N, C-alpha and C positions, 0 to 999 in steps of 0.2 A: 860570391860562388863558390860553389860546392867545389870537389873535385870531382872530374868529370870521366866515367867509363864510358867505354863502347858499347853500343847494343842498349842503354838504359837513359829512361827520361827522368828529369831530375826536374823539381818546382821550385823557381827560382821567382820569390812577390815581389811584386814591381809594384809600387802604389801609383796610383794616377788618377789623378784630379779631372774629373769630367763635370758639367754643367748640373747632370742629374742625382748622378750615384759612383759608386766607385767601380771599378769591372777588373777584369781579371784579362792582363793582355798575355798571349801567349807568345815566344819566343823560340825560336828551334833552331837550336844548333847540332851540325853534326860533327862527328869525332871520329877521323879516321889514323889509324897506324900510321900511314906514309905522312912525307911532311908533304905539304901542300905551297905551291908559288902563289903568293897574293897578288895584285893588283901594284901595293906601296913597294913591291919588291922583298917584303920581309917572308919568312918563312914561317910556318903557322901550323898545330895542328889541328888548331880551331878552323873550321871554315864556314861562318853564318851562311843560309843557302834561305833563296827563295824557294819554296817548295810546298804542295798542299798539305798543309799541317795533319797528322795523324786522325786529330779532332777537327769533326767536321758535325755541326748539327742537324737534324733534320727542320733540314726549309719548310717542309707540309707544315709537321707538328707546331714550328714556329708560330707559321701565319696561322693559322686556327686558333691556336691560344689567344693571340691579337683580335681577331675578328672576334672570337668567344667574349674578350672583356670589352671590346670598344663596339660593336656594331648595336648591342640594346642601349649604353648610351645614350649613340647616334639616334636610335627610335624615338626616347623621348625627347628627344631636342627640338623647340621649337623654332624652327630655321626653313629660310627660302634656299638655302642650299646645303647639304649637306660636304665636308670634308673631311677625309681619313685621313691621315698621317703614319706614314708605319716606317719606323726608323730601321734602316738595314743595317743591322750590326752582326753580320756575317761577310763572309771572304766572298758567297757570290753575288754574282753580275747583279744587276736591276731587274732586268730581263727575266731572270730566271725566279726573281721576288714576283715579278708580276705575273710570270706563266702558276708561281703557288697558289698567287688569290687568285687567278682562276681556275685551277684544279680544284678547288675546296668552296667556291662560291656558292657552287648548286647546294651545300649544305646548310646555309644560309639566308633565309628568305628576306632579311633583312638588307641582305647584301646590292637588292636594288632600291636603297632607298640612297643611296652615295652617288651624291651628282661626280665628284675627284675623289682620287685618290693622289695620294703625295706620297710618293719614296724619299726617303730622305736620307743621303749619305753624307756623315760626320765627319772630315777629314781637315779641320780647320787646324789641328795640333800639327797634320802632316805639314799641308802646302796651304793652311790659311783660307781654305777653300771650303764650302757645304753646299753641295748638290742636291738637287730635288727634282726632280724626277715626277712629272703632273701627267695623270690620265684621265682625263676629261669625259665620262663615260657617255656622254651624249655633245657633240657627235663621235665621240671615238676617235678621241685625237690625245696624241704623246706630247708632252714639250719638256724642255730642261730649262730648268735655272738655277744658275751657277752664282751663287755669294761669298763674295770676297768678306773676309771675317778681318778686321782691324784689329791694332793691341789699341 
């Protein structure tokens, strides 16, 4: 880890093995002048914190790009039902992803061809579970499926 200074962002590369490709994992540390007491009773000037990171991708742009890439493939598909899976790789809630999908839907005529949208969130590395929020567009029902990932 590099020397940490106040009011400065540091890039530390941590290799992470994921099923499809390597991704960048951002970990945020807050460096303070004063000494903080933490839960273990030790004193440390470094306090890892759960906060909203300074970098937040534009969710609508990500969803728009995903629909641009995936909907033409679904249109060409000869199938009775069409299911579009969108992996949620952001810190946004599934409801926010769903709102973004609905917001850009009018830009894509092929949107109406999709029978089910599946918002997948892979947390297998953290808690051994993958969550699938399923939106069946007819009869407009939302469901949640939790898959346990065994080792």
